[in-house]
N, C-alpha and C positions, 0 to 999 in steps of 0.2 A: 032853429035859428041858432045864431051864435049870440055873442055877446051885445046886449043893447049898449051901445058906446054912449048914447045921449043920456042915458040914466044913470050910467058910470060916472060921466064925468061931473054931474051933481054931487056925487060923493067924493070927489077929489079936492083937495085943499090946494089952490093955485099957490099959495104963499111959500109952500114947502118943497123940498126934493121928493120924488115919488120913487118907490121901489117895487116893481111888479114882478111877481113871481107866478111859475104855473107849469103845467105839463107840456110837454111837446104839444103843437098842434092845436093849443087850447086858445088861440086868439091876442097872445100878449103884445106883440108886435103892433098891431092894427089898435091896439088901446093905446099904448104907447105914443103912435103917431097921431091919433086923435087927439090927444092929451096937449101934446106937444103945438099942433097946431092951433088948439083951442085957447091954451093958458100959455104957451111960448115953454122953452126949455131945450137943452140937448139929450138925445136918446142915447143913452150909454148901452152898451152890450155887457150882458152879464151870463153869455153862453162861451163854455169853453171851447166848444168846435167852431164858433163864427169868428173867432179870433183871425183863422187860418186865411191866409190869403189865395190858397189854392181851391177853397170850397166855397162857393156861392149858391148854387141852385140846391147843390146835396143838404146844407145846411139851414135852407129855406132862410139866408140872411138877406136883408132889406136890399132890394133894387135901386137901380139907377131913378126911378121916379119915386121912390122913398125918401131916398136922400136928397132930392131935389125940394121935396116938400118941407122937410126940418131937418137941423143939423143932427149928425149921427157921430159918435165916436166908439172907438175901440172896435171896429169892426172891420177884419181882412187884413189887420194890419202887422202880422207875424207870420214870417216866411218858413215854409216846412224845413225841417233841420233844425231852427232854434229850439232851443228850451225856453218853457214859459209855465209859470206857477201861478197860485192864487197870490203870493206876496208881491208877484210883478204886476198883477192887474190891480190890485189894492194899491200899489204906488203909482199907478198910470191914474187911477181915480183920484187920489188924493191931488194930483197936478191939475186935473180939470177947474175951470171956474164956471161961476153961474149956475143957473137951476138946472139938477138932473134928473132926469126920467130914466132911472136904471133899469133893464129889463132883460128878463132871459131865465132858465130852468136850470141853471148848474147851481145845486143847493149849496155847494161848498163855498162857492164865490158869495151868494147871496148870505149866508150866515158868518162868513169871515168877514163881511161888510158890516155887518149890524148886529155882532156879539163879540168883534174883536178875533185877532189871530196872533196865535203864539209867535215868536220871532225865532225860527228855528236856523241854526247856521246852515249855509248850502253843504250838500252832499257832495265830496271829492267824485269825479267822474268813475273812478276804477271803483269803486263801492258799488256804483249804480252798475256799473257792467257786472259784477260779480252778482249782483242781485238779479239781474236779466238773465244769466247764466242759469243761476239755480232754478229761477221758475221755469226756463226752457225744459229744463230736463227733468221738470215734475215734482219741483220740490216743494211745493205750496205749503203742505202738512208740516215738514221739516221746518220751513222758516216760520208757520205760526208756534210751532213749539220754542223756539230760541227767541220768541220776544219775552219781554218782562210781562210778569203777571195783570199789572195794571192795563197795560196798554191791550194787551189780549183780551181782556173782558171788555174793553170798551170801543174796539173796531169792529166792523164786518170781517170776521175771518174769512168769509168764503169769496170776498172779493181781491183777488191777485194783486190789483193796484195799490190797494190799501195796506196790504199786509207787507208789500215790498217796501213801501215808502216808510212804515213804521220801522222794518228792519234797517234799513239804510240809515234812519236816525238814531237809532240806538247804536248801530256799530260805529256811524261816524262821531257821535258825541258822546257815548257811553250814557245817556238818560234817553230813557224812553219818550215817546210824545205826549202820553199821558201826563208824565211829569214836567215838559215843556208847557204843556197847555195849563198847568196850575198859574203860571206867570204870565196869561194872556192881557195884553193892555187892553183899554177903553176902545170900543168900537169906533171905526171913523164916521159912522152916521148913526148919532144917538136918535132914541125914539121921537124926540121932540124935534128934530130935526129933519126928520122925512117920514111920510104917510108909507106905511108897509101894507100892501095889498097881494091877495092870492087869488088866483083864479080857481074855481073849483067847478065841476062839471059831472055830468053823467057818464059812468063808463063807457058805455056802449054808443052815446053820442060821440065820444072822444074817439074811440076805436075806428068808426066809418070816416072821420076826418081824418086819421092816421093814414087810413088805406088809400082815400083819395088824393092825400097830399103826397103821397109817396109815387102812386103812379103818374101824377103830373110831373114830380121831379125827374122819373125815370125819361118820359119824352121829352121833357124841358131843357135837359142838358146836364145830369147828373152822371150819365153814362161816360160822355165827352169829357166831364172833369177829371172822373176817374182813369179813364185811358190816358190821359194827357201826365198823369201822376206815376204810370206804372213802371216806369224805368227808374224811378229812386223809391219805391215801394218798400217799405219796411214793417213787418206786422206790428214790432214792438214799438214804433214811434208813434208820438201823441197825436200826431195830424191824420194817422189812417185810423185811428178810433172812431172816427165821425160814425155814426150809424147808417148802415147801408154801404159803407166803401168798400168794408171787406167781400160782402156779397156780390157787389157789383164787379169788383177786381176778380173774384174767381169766375165769373160768367165772361168775363174778358180774357181768361187765359183758358177758357175751354172746361173749365171743372165741374159746373153746374150750368142747366140752361137758364136762360132768361125768366122762366117761370117759377124756378125752383130759388133763383136768386131774390127774386119780388117778394115771393111769400117769405122767406127767412128774413128778409129786411124789414118788411111789416111786423113781423111776429118780436123782433128785437124791439122795434121802436115802441109797440106796447107793451113790451116787458120794462123797457126805460121809462114809460109814463108811470107804471104802477110804481116803480123805485122811487120817483119824484114825488108821488103822491104821498107815499110812506115818509120821506124826508119831509115835505112840508107838514102834515100832520103833526109828527115828532118835534119839528125844531122851529115851528112858525105858529105855534097856539095861539099867539097875542096878536096875530097881523089880522088887518081887515080881509073878510072873504068877498069878493064877489061871484055871483053865479053866471057860467055862459052855458049855452046849449040850451036845450029845451027845460021848460019849468017843471019841478016835482024832483 
């Protein structure tokens, strides 16, 4: 069984905003919808892949039936080819009115919302292009070495996107990300303003849900979504980073068969869920915990 939504609702304060975090496929969106229907509020997306207009099935974005049942915001509102950052997301959150039920699994979004985000100046496109080229040529280790020591000690140096972002900021501003983060302003949502909830579950239960959900996506339109975007495909674009997108694209190009594509996508999703759980344990220690899946 999944989350007992009736029991969970008893623990949700109807007089505050709600922020719901949890790994992929854990039932976050279903809980958010139950809260909105029972208590009112707008469901607000906190998933960095569900912002893209091209992905609905592939990212398990709320469907038309869900959107008709309660107000939704910041879903599928960014077209491929645009750039979009956590700062953009926070600005859009700040413009919303009324009670919000913010739900998603992008740890950076949720941490920025509840802990604050340093205001780092935009990086010029030419510096970003240099970083793209450097990484494409296998320059990750050299890029890590080029970082300032405090930033290098703070970020995940095995994550190319994080390393490139840190290098871009240092190159563009002359200050490392760690230095910028010392000037982080107060969070948009304080502890008093919002109840913060993390969904936790048994790893094996979640692993089974991930497999079943991807199989349903595959047969339910995800392949067609990727096929429609192949003419504009760019492996380095933000929108192509949706889990499963690269594997399905490789299958459509004839590079791998469908069975291999499915297995790789499921493995990638499970690895992402592990990364999410690590983030939540490290960054959200004081959040309320709600258990989903079988007891024990």
